[in-house]
Biopython code that builds the backbone (N, CA, C, O; Angstrom):
import numpy as np
from Bio.PDB.StructureBuilder import StructureBuilder

atoms = [
    (1, "MET", "N", (-19.059, -10.997, -8.041)),
    (1, "MET", "CA", (-18.966, -10.199, -6.845)),
    (1, "MET", "C", (-20.182, -9.305, -6.721)),
    (1, "MET", "O", (-20.062, -8.100, -6.497)),
    (2, "ASP", "N", (-21.347, -9.899, -6.866)),
    (2, "ASP", "CA", (-22.580, -9.139, -6.741)),
    (2, "ASP", "C", (-22.669, -8.498, -5.365)),
    (2, "ASP", "O", (-22.418, -9.148, -4.350)),
    (3, "GLY", "N", (-23.022, -7.238, -5.337)),
    (3, "GLY", "CA", (-23.198, -6.533, -4.079)),
    (3, "GLY", "C", (-21.914, -5.963, -3.503)),
    (3, "GLY", "O", (-21.945, -5.345, -2.439)),
    (4, "TRP", "N", (-20.791, -6.152, -4.174)),
    (4, "TRP", "CA", (-19.512, -5.650, -3.690)),
    (4, "TRP", "C", (-19.060, -4.484, -4.564)),
    (4, "TRP", "O", (-19.345, -4.436, -5.761)),
    (5, "THR", "N", (-18.356, -3.555, -3.945)),
    (5, "THR", "CA", (-17.716, -2.477, -4.673)),
    (5, "THR", "C", (-16.217, -2.611, -4.449)),
    (5, "THR", "O", (-15.761, -2.723, -3.311)),
    (6, "VAL", "N", (-15.460, -2.602, -5.525)),
    (6, "VAL", "CA", (-14.004, -2.721, -5.424)),
    (6, "VAL", "C", (-13.397, -1.414, -5.919)),
    (6, "VAL", "O", (-13.707, -0.942, -7.013)),
    (7, "ALA", "N", (-12.531, -0.843, -5.101)),
    (7, "ALA", "CA", (-11.851, 0.395, -5.471)),
    (7, "ALA", "C", (-10.348, 0.161, -5.423)),
    (7, "ALA", "O", (-9.849, -0.511, -4.520)),
    (8, "VAL", "N", (-9.639, 0.704, -6.377)),
    (8, "VAL", "CA", (-8.187, 0.561, -6.454)),
    (8, "VAL", "C", (-7.575, 1.952, -6.473)),
    (8, "VAL", "O", (-8.006, 2.819, -7.233)),
    (9, "GLU", "N", (-6.567, 2.159, -5.632)),
    (9, "GLU", "CA", (-5.879, 3.441, -5.588)),
    (9, "GLU", "C", (-4.375, 3.188, -5.618)),
    (9, "GLU", "O", (-3.853, 2.467, -4.768)),
    (10, "GLY", "N", (-3.684, 3.766, -6.574)),
    (10, "GLY", "CA", (-2.231, 3.680, -6.612)),
    (10, "GLY", "C", (-1.635, 4.907, -5.948)),
    (10, "GLY", "O", (-2.022, 6.037, -6.243)),
    (11, "ARG", "N", (-0.709, 4.677, -5.065)),
    (11, "ARG", "CA", (-0.109, 5.812, -4.362)),
    (11, "ARG", "C", (1.379, 5.947, -4.638)),
    (11, "ARG", "O", (1.982, 6.966, -4.301)),
    (12, "GLY", "N", (1.976, 4.928, -5.250)),
    (12, "GLY", "CA", (3.375, 4.999, -5.660)),
    (12, "GLY", "C", (4.303, 5.520, -4.586)),
    (12, "GLY", "O", (4.329, 5.013, -3.465)),
    (13, "GLU", "N", (5.046, 6.516, -4.936)),
    (13, "GLU", "CA", (6.069, 7.037, -4.027)),
    (13, "GLU", "C", (5.516, 8.008, -2.987)),
    (13, "GLU", "O", (6.283, 8.516, -2.168)),
    (14, "THR", "N", (4.226, 8.280, -2.991)),
    (14, "THR", "CA", (3.683, 9.272, -2.056)),
    (14, "THR", "C", (3.447, 8.716, -0.661)),
    (14, "THR", "O", (3.369, 9.486, 0.296)),
    (15, "GLU", "N", (3.331, 7.405, -0.523)),
    (15, "GLU", "CA", (3.070, 6.801, 0.789)),
    (15, "GLU", "C", (3.962, 5.581, 0.995)),
    (15, "GLU", "O", (3.498, 4.442, 0.955)),
    (16, "LEU", "N", (5.247, 5.840, 1.215)),
    (16, "LEU", "CA", (6.196, 4.760, 1.445)),
    (16, "LEU", "C", (5.963, 4.126, 2.814)),
    (16, "LEU", "O", (5.621, 4.814, 3.776)),
    (17, "ALA", "N", (6.153, 2.799, 2.895)),
    (17, "ALA", "CA", (6.086, 2.127, 4.195)),
    (17, "ALA", "C", (7.317, 2.501, 5.020)),
    (17, "ALA", "O", (7.219, 2.739, 6.224)),
    (18, "VAL", "N", (8.467, 2.551, 4.365)),
    (18, "VAL", "CA", (9.724, 2.961, 4.990)),
    (18, "VAL", "C", (10.495, 3.820, 4.002)),
    (18, "VAL", "O", (10.299, 3.705, 2.792)),
    (19, "GLN", "N", (11.358, 4.669, 4.501)),
    (19, "GLN", "CA", (12.198, 5.496, 3.639)),
    (19, "GLN", "C", (13.164, 4.581, 2.894)),
    (19, "GLN", "O", (13.800, 3.727, 3.512)),
    (20, "ASP", "N", (13.286, 4.746, 1.583)),
    (20, "ASP", "CA", (14.109, 3.814, 0.814)),
    (20, "ASP", "C", (15.399, 4.424, 0.262)),
    (20, "ASP", "O", (16.053, 3.827, -0.593)),
    (21, "VAL", "N", (15.757, 5.592, 0.743)),
    (21, "VAL", "CA", (17.056, 6.182, 0.405)),
    (21, "VAL", "C", (17.700, 6.686, 1.690)),
    (21, "VAL", "O", (17.015, 7.089, 2.631)),
    (22, "ASP", "N", (19.042, 6.655, 1.710)),
    (22, "ASP", "CA", (19.728, 7.161, 2.896)),
    (22, "ASP", "C", (19.920, 8.674, 2.794)),
    (22, "ASP", "O", (19.418, 9.304, 1.863)),
    (23, "ALA", "N", (20.642, 9.251, 3.742)),
    (23, "ALA", "CA", (20.829, 10.708, 3.790)),
    (23, "ALA", "C", (21.542, 11.240, 2.551)),
    (23, "ALA", "O", (21.391, 12.409, 2.199)),
    (24, "ASP", "N", (22.319, 10.382, 1.891)),
    (24, "ASP", "CA", (23.043, 10.791, 0.691)),
    (24, "ASP", "C", (22.244, 10.541, -0.581)),
    (24, "ASP", "O", (22.735, 10.817, -1.676)),
    (25, "GLY", "N", (21.021, 10.022, -0.461)),
    (25, "GLY", "CA", (20.182, 9.761, -1.619)),
    (25, "GLY", "C", (20.438, 8.417, -2.276)),
    (25, "GLY", "O", (19.960, 8.162, -3.382)),
    (26, "VAL", "N", (21.197, 7.546, -1.596)),
    (26, "VAL", "CA", (21.504, 6.217, -2.129)),
    (26, "VAL", "C", (20.331, 5.287, -1.838)),
    (26, "VAL", "O", (19.861, 5.196, -0.704)),
    (27, "PHE", "N", (19.862, 4.591, -2.887)),
    (27, "PHE", "CA", (18.737, 3.669, -2.749)),
    (27, "PHE", "C", (19.121, 2.489, -1.867)),
    (27, "PHE", "O", (20.181, 1.890, -2.050)),
    (28, "LEU", "N", (18.262, 2.159, -0.913)),
    (28, "LEU", "CA", (18.471, 1.033, -0.012)),
    (28, "LEU", "C", (17.570, -0.107, -0.464)),
    (28, "LEU", "O", (16.360, -0.070, -0.239)),
    (29, "GLU", "N", (18.152, -1.117, -1.099)),
    (29, "GLU", "CA", (17.385, -2.210, -1.698)),
    (29, "GLU", "C", (16.485, -2.908, -0.687)),
    (29, "GLU", "O", (15.325, -3.179, -0.995)),
    (30, "ALA", "N", (16.985, -3.210, 0.512)),
    (30, "ALA", "CA", (16.177, -3.919, 1.516)),
    (30, "ALA", "C", (14.972, -3.082, 1.927)),
    (30, "ALA", "O", (13.877, -3.620, 2.095)),
    (31, "ALA", "N", (15.158, -1.780, 2.088)),
    (31, "ALA", "CA", (14.047, -0.901, 2.446)),
    (31, "ALA", "C", (13.091, -0.772, 1.272)),
    (31, "ALA", "O", (11.875, -0.742, 1.461)),
    (32, "GLY", "N", (13.627, -0.697, 0.067)),
    (32, "GLY", "CA", (12.799, -0.587, -1.124)),
    (32, "GLY", "C", (11.886, -1.788, -1.280)),
    (32, "GLY", "O", (10.751, -1.654, -1.738)),
    (33, "ALA", "N", (12.375, -2.960, -0.904)),
    (33, "ALA", "CA", (11.560, -4.173, -0.993)),
    (33, "ALA", "C", (10.332, -4.081, -0.087)),
    (33, "ALA", "O", (9.274, -4.610, -0.426)),
    (34, "LEU", "N", (10.463, -3.419, 1.052)),
    (34, "LEU", "CA", (9.326, -3.264, 1.970)),
    (34, "LEU", "C", (8.246, -2.375, 1.379)),
    (34, "LEU", "O", (7.084, -2.471, 1.773)),
    (35, "ASN", "N", (8.610, -1.513, 0.441)),
    (35, "ASN", "CA", (7.643, -0.619, -0.185)),
    (35, "ASN", "C", (6.907, -1.269, -1.348)),
    (35, "ASN", "O", (5.890, -0.746, -1.802)),
    (36, "ARG", "N", (7.402, -2.394, -1.833)),
    (36, "ARG", "CA", (6.717, -3.115, -2.901)),
    (36, "ARG", "C", (5.710, -4.053, -2.240)),
    (36, "ARG", "O", (6.027, -5.191, -1.895)),
    (37, "ARG", "N", (4.518, -3.556, -2.078)),
    (37, "ARG", "CA", (3.514, -4.295, -1.312)),
    (37, "ARG", "C", (2.134, -4.027, -1.874)),
    (37, "ARG", "O", (1.925, -3.104, -2.661)),
    (38, "VAL", "N", (1.220, -4.843, -1.458)),
    (38, "VAL", "CA", (-0.191, -4.657, -1.773)),
    (38, "VAL", "C", (-0.928, -4.615, -0.445)),
    (38, "VAL", "O", (-0.758, -5.498, 0.396)),
    (39, "GLU", "N", (-1.729, -3.613, -0.262)),
    (39, "GLU", "CA", (-2.555, -3.514, 0.944)),
    (39, "GLU", "C", (-4.010, -3.651, 0.534)),
    (39, "GLU", "O", (-4.459, -3.005, -0.413)),
    (40, "ILE", "N", (-4.736, -4.484, 1.241)),
    (40, "ILE", "CA", (-6.144, -4.714, 0.949)),
    (40, "ILE", "C", (-6.960, -4.335, 2.175)),
    (40, "ILE", "O", (-6.768, -4.888, 3.258)),
    (41, "ASP", "N", (-7.866, -3.392, 1.994)),
    (41, "ASP", "CA", (-8.792, -2.994, 3.060)),
    (41, "ASP", "C", (-10.175, -3.480, 2.662)),
    (41, "ASP", "O", (-10.631, -3.239, 1.544)),
    (42, "ILE", "N", (-10.836, -4.163, 3.581)),
    (42, "ILE", "CA", (-12.182, -4.667, 3.314)),
    (42, "ILE", "C", (-13.136, -3.987, 4.289)),
    (42, "ILE", "O", (-12.962, -4.056, 5.505)),
    (43, "GLU", "N", (-14.129, -3.339, 3.735)),
    (43, "GLU", "CA", (-15.130, -2.684, 4.551)),
    (43, "GLU", "C", (-16.484, -3.265, 4.179)),
    (43, "GLU", "O", (-16.900, -3.187, 3.023)),
    (44, "ALA", "N", (-17.160, -3.837, 5.138)),
    (44, "ALA", "CA", (-18.471, -4.429, 4.886)),
    (44, "ALA", "C", (-19.546, -3.452, 5.339)),
    (44, "ALA", "O", (-19.593, -3.050, 6.502)),
    (45, "GLU", "N", (-20.392, -3.084, 4.419)),
    (45, "GLU", "CA", (-21.499, -2.183, 4.751)),
    (45, "GLU", "C", (-22.792, -2.980, 4.719)),
    (45, "GLU", "O", (-23.035, -3.751, 3.791)),
    (46, "GLY", "N", (-23.606, -2.791, 5.723)),
    (46, "GLY", "CA", (-24.909, -3.447, 5.763)),
    (46, "GLY", "C", (-24.851, -4.906, 6.153)),
    (46, "GLY", "O", (-25.832, -5.628, 5.973)),
    (47, "CYS", "N", (-23.716, -5.366, 6.687)),
    (47, "CYS", "CA", (-23.594, -6.762, 7.117)),
    (47, "CYS", "C", (-23.592, -6.813, 8.632)),
    (47, "CYS", "O", (-22.942, -6.002, 9.290)),
    (48, "ALA", "N", (-24.315, -7.758, 9.173)),
    (48, "ALA", "CA", (-24.321, -7.932, 10.624)),
    (48, "ALA", "C", (-23.054, -8.644, 11.034)),
    (48, "ALA", "O", (-22.608, -9.555, 10.337)),
    (49, "PRO", "N", (-22.452, -8.246, 12.169)),
    (49, "PRO", "CA", (-21.206, -8.895, 12.633)),
    (49, "PRO", "C", (-21.444, -10.343, 13.034)),
    (49, "PRO", "O", (-20.509, -11.032, 13.445)),
]
sb = StructureBuilder()
sb.init_structure("model")
sb.init_model(0)
sb.init_chain("A")
sb.init_seg("    ")
for serial, (resi, resn, name, xyz) in enumerate(atoms, 1):
    if name == "N":
        sb.init_residue(resn, " ", resi, " ")
    sb.init_atom(name, np.array(xyz, "f"), 0.0, 1.0, " ", f" {name:<3s}", serial, name[0])
structure = sb.get_structure()
């Protein structure tokens, strides 16, 4: 990956995609599954479109 910079940031419970507990604090498995994800952002610097 010559010329590329790769950065990894873990955010854990600080940036949920959806709330994964209800008003009573009960874990919602279906919502929790939406939070188990990988997001990849690619930013090209110095490349012509």
